[in-house]
C-alpha positions, -999 to +999 in steps of 0.1 A: +570+251+120+599+252+095+586+221+079+552+237+074+568+269+064+589+252+038+558+232+024+537+263+021+567+282+004+568+254-023+532+253-027+532+289-036+561+288-057+547+257-078+513+277-084+531+309-093+554+289-119+523+271-134+503+305-137+533+321-152+534+291-178+497+294-186+498+331-192+526+329-217+510+301-237+475+309-234+459+319-268+460+358-275+429+375-276+415+384-310+402+419-322+364+418-325+349+420-361+339+455-351+375+465-344+386+452-379+359+465-400+371+495-422+357+511-455+372+510-487+370+528-522+377+513-555+382+536-583+379+528-622+391+554-645+382+557-682+380+584-709+353+596-733+359+606-768+365+646-772+334+662-772+312+633-761+274+643-755+258+608-749+249+592-715+260+555-720+292+558-706+296+520-700+292+514-736+309+544-752+337+551-727+343+521-704+371+504-727+393+535-726+409+527-693+430+555-678+464+542-667+487+561-646+462+588-634+468+601-599+438+603-575+440+620-539+417+609-510+416+635-482+395+634-450+373+665-448+374+669-411+411+671-414+438+647-418+465+634-442+459+631-477+467+597-495+475+595-533+472+564-554+478+557-591+456+540-614+472+506-627+475+490-662+437+485-661+425+517-650+418+508-613+431+521-579+421+513-545+419+529-510+412+506-482+414+507-445+394+538-441+376+550-409+341+560-412+337+596-424+336+622-452+361+623-477+372+645-507+382+625-538+400+644-567+421+635-596+452+651-615+443+654-650+453+675-680+435+704-689+420+687-723+398+666-698+382+691-675+349+676-676+340+647-658+312+622-647+313+599-619+289+571-606+293+557-572+277+522-559+277+498-533+283+466-551+272+444-522+235+457-528+238+477-559+227+510-541+237+542-555+262+562-533+253+600-529+280+625-533+285+663-540+308+682-563+335+702-543+354+732-551+386+713-560+372+697-592+363+666-573+336+651-550+329+647-513+312+614-502+305+598-468+314+563-460+301+542-432+324+519-413+317+487-433+311+506-467+331+490-497+322+516-525+332+516-562+334+548-582+335+547-620+353+581-630+348+591-666+367+622-679+351+639-713+376+653-736+374+690-747+391+701-775+414+732-765+436+731-796+458+706-784+465+672-799+434+650-793+445+626-763+422+598-769+441+567-774+435+548-806+447+512-802+473+503-829+470+465-821+449+441-803+447+433-767+435+405-744+423+414-706+420+382-684+397+385-653+406+356-630+380+344-604+378+312-582+344+292-576+338+276-541+353+241-535+332+215-550+312+236-573+289+218-598+268+243-611+272+264-644+261+300-635+298+311-632+289+348-632+262+344-604+283+321-582+318+327-587+325+363-604+328+382-570+359+360-559+386+380-577+418+361-573+453+379-573+486+369-581+479+342-605+501+341-637+489+336-671+511+327-702+505+339-737+521+320-765+519+322-803+500+292-816+528+268-831+555+292-820+573+308-788+561+325-758+548+362-760+549+368-724+535+362-690+512+385-668+502+381-632+467+392-620+467+423-600+448+432-567+414+434-588+419+400-605+431+414-640+459+402-663+466+422-696+483+415-728+489+439-758+503+445-792+485+413-804+477+400-837+472+364-845+464+330-829+475+326-794+474+301-765+464+310-730+478+290-701+472+293-663+498+285-637+477+272-611+481+242-585+467+207-597+439+208-574+426+239-593+426+222-627+392+223-638+383+257-655+356+276-674+358+306-693+339+329-717+352+358-739+338+388-753+343+421-775+321+451-770+298+426-753+296+402-782+309+365-777+342+357-789+350+321-800+379+302-784+385+264-776+399+247-745+423+218-752+415+182-741+421+185-705+409+222-699+445+234-690+449+259-717+428+274-743+433+289-781+419+324-792+424+345-821+431+381-815+436+405-845+450+441-844+417+459-844+402+438-814+403+444-778+390+410-762+382+403-724+380+367-710+366+359-679+385+327-664+371+306-636+389+278-616+367+251-600+388+236-570+388+198-567+373+187-533+403+167-519+379+159-489+356+140-511+346+136-546+358+154-574+334+179-590+324+176-628+350+188-651+337+225-665+324+224-700+349+229-730+329+258-744+322+292-732+293+295-707+265+320-716+275+355-714+262+373-684+232+395-685+249+424-668+283+440-678+309+420-659+333+450-654+307+470-635+308+453-604+335+457-575+350+425-562+367+415-531+402+402-537+408+366-527+435+341-528+432+303-539+411+287-510+421+258-487+410+226-505+417+204-477+455+197-486+469+218-459+470+210-421+450+227-395+461+264-385+487+271-357+459+281-334+451+245-325+486+239-313+485+268-291+453+256-275+469+223-270+500+239-253+474+259-228+456+223-219+494+209-212+500+239-190+468+233-168+480+196-165+515+209-153+496+231-127+476+203-113+505+179-111+526+205-093+499+210-067+491+176-060+530+168-058+535+198-033+503+186-012+517+151-011+551+163+003+532+182+029+513+152+041+547+129+043+549+117+079+578+131+101+604+106+108 
């Protein structure tokens, strides 16, 4: 009787230990896509000239980005307000927002008390309705998966103060960085690659035949910026070797600007004088480390897009996995779970074998 009781106790103990081990190493449950879905609002801030009466805000006002302007977002149903400040390119961003109605307003000097707002959903181009509220802002409603962009223009009003419109005293170069799909071999970069904005990529600007002007890292919206320019420059990107193939196009006021890549497409030369504000859209084409290397990008600028590049909100991405990295840690966890199952089975079989051993 004692022998059978001892065998039963060892059997229960073995199963308990194995189950505990399996529970500890089993893959953790992942949140469903619905639980992770949250809305976002990207704001681009720009100034129109004092007394502006036109209606082509993109052409006449878009380049005058508003830097250091505070926007506040408040849930209309009640909740804590959140404040953000526009960056060096005029952008700010609110994310991880639950569905609901929000009040959006800005802090702006009195000489800019007129404003025009246009909100769209870039994924399908739909206009997003909103209403003006009594706090010199707007109220708009977000669905749970909405990613909205609002272009917010202020129109200067002459109230006797010095005109606040900023007039460039020197040239500038804005770079928008995007990454094409791995192995991309087409040439329609705007249609196929533009929405893949890439953050945290460093560009270096040097005087042609001279020293380095400085470096600029792309922000959360994929932009890097250089100012106080007047002369011939070389632009070089700091990017891993598997992303060496590149293409670009440069414009000013929508008109193409000439530039030239060097022999291996790792850098390009461009002239920027004190009256110019030039923008270059720069595309990386990753090598496919799992197979053939795609065709190297052309060394001339591709055709300018038919739509204004800056008018589309883009999701932020990082450089993709081209096959050089190992599999994710999730695979190891699954292997440990299988090993736990085998340990459990071995424990049970061993205990049964001990139980069936003939008495001496």
